[in-house]
C-alpha positions as CSV (number, residue, x, y, z in Angstrom):
1,X,6.0,8.9,21.1
2,X,3.4,10.4,18.9
3,X,3.2,8.3,15.8
4,X,1.8,9.5,12.5
5,X,-0.2,6.6,11.3
6,X,-1.1,8.5,8.0
7,X,2.6,8.5,7.2
8,X,2.8,4.8,8.1
9,X,0.0,4.0,5.9
10,X,1.5,5.9,2.9
11,X,4.8,4.1,3.3
12,X,3.0,0.7,3.5
13,X,0.8,1.5,0.4
14,X,3.9,2.4,-1.5
15,X,5.7,-0.8,-0.4
16,X,2.8,-2.8,-1.5
17,X,3.7,-1.7,-5.1
18,X,6.9,-4.0,-4.6
19,X,4.8,-7.1,-4.2
20,X,2.2,-6.5,-6.9
21,X,1.3,-9.6,-8.9
22,X,-1.7,-10.1,-11.3
23,X,-2.1,-6.4,-11.9
24,X,-3.7,-5.5,-8.5
25,X,-2.8,-8.3,-5.9
26,X,-0.1,-7.7,-3.3
27,X,1.2,-10.2,-0.7
28,X,-0.1,-9.5,2.7
29,X,2.9,-8.9,5.1
30,X,2.0,-5.8,7.0
31,X,0.2,-5.5,10.4
32,X,-3.4,-5.8,10.6
33,X,-4.0,-2.3,12.0
34,X,-2.4,-0.6,9.0
35,X,-4.0,-2.9,6.4
36,X,-7.3,-2.2,8.2
37,X,-6.7,1.6,7.9
38,X,-5.9,1.1,4.3
39,X,-9.2,-0.6,3.7
40,X,-11.2,2.0,5.5
41,X,-9.4,4.6,3.3
42,X,-10.6,2.7,0.2
43,X,-7.1,1.6,-1.0
44,X,-7.4,-2.2,-0.6
45,X,-10.1,-4.8,-0.3
46,X,-10.9,-6.2,3.0
47,X,-7.7,-7.7,4.3
48,X,-9.4,-10.2,6.7
49,X,-9.5,-13.8,5.2
50,X,-7.5,-16.8,4.4
51,X,-6.0,-15.3,1.2
52,X,-2.3,-14.5,1.3
53,X,-2.8,-11.5,-0.9
54,X,-4.6,-8.1,-0.7
55,X,-6.4,-6.5,-3.6
56,X,-5.7,-2.9,-4.4
57,X,-8.6,-0.8,-5.6
58,X,-8.2,1.4,-8.6
59,X,-7.6,4.4,-6.2
60,X,-5.1,2.2,-4.4
61,X,-3.2,1.2,-7.4
62,X,-2.8,4.9,-8.6
63,X,-1.8,6.1,-5.0
64,X,0.6,3.3,-4.5
65,X,2.5,4.1,-7.7
66,X,2.5,8.0,-6.8
67,X,3.8,7.3,-3.3
68,X,6.4,4.8,-4.6
69,X,7.6,7.4,-6.9
70,X,7.6,10.0,-4.1
71,X,9.4,7.9,-1.5
72,X,11.7,5.5,-3.5
73,X,13.0,7.1,-6.8
74,X,15.8,9.3,-7.3
75,X,15.5,12.6,-9.2
76,X,16.7,12.3,-13.0
77,X,20.3,13.4,-13.6
78,X,20.2,15.6,-16.7
């Protein structure tokens, strides 16, 4: 199976929005490969460490919100 890791990264970044606390911290809960890729892309701080949270960068916060809206909201019914 040919897996599109960029799509996985987008969905994980969107889901990090659900666990945000203290404005830019999100709970670790996704695999190391994915969080490593998100770090390399500049969306989160280095995920390696004892902390139970990740820190989203400014770009990561903005992109997380955009992706959350894209994947998980319904269109308005007017």
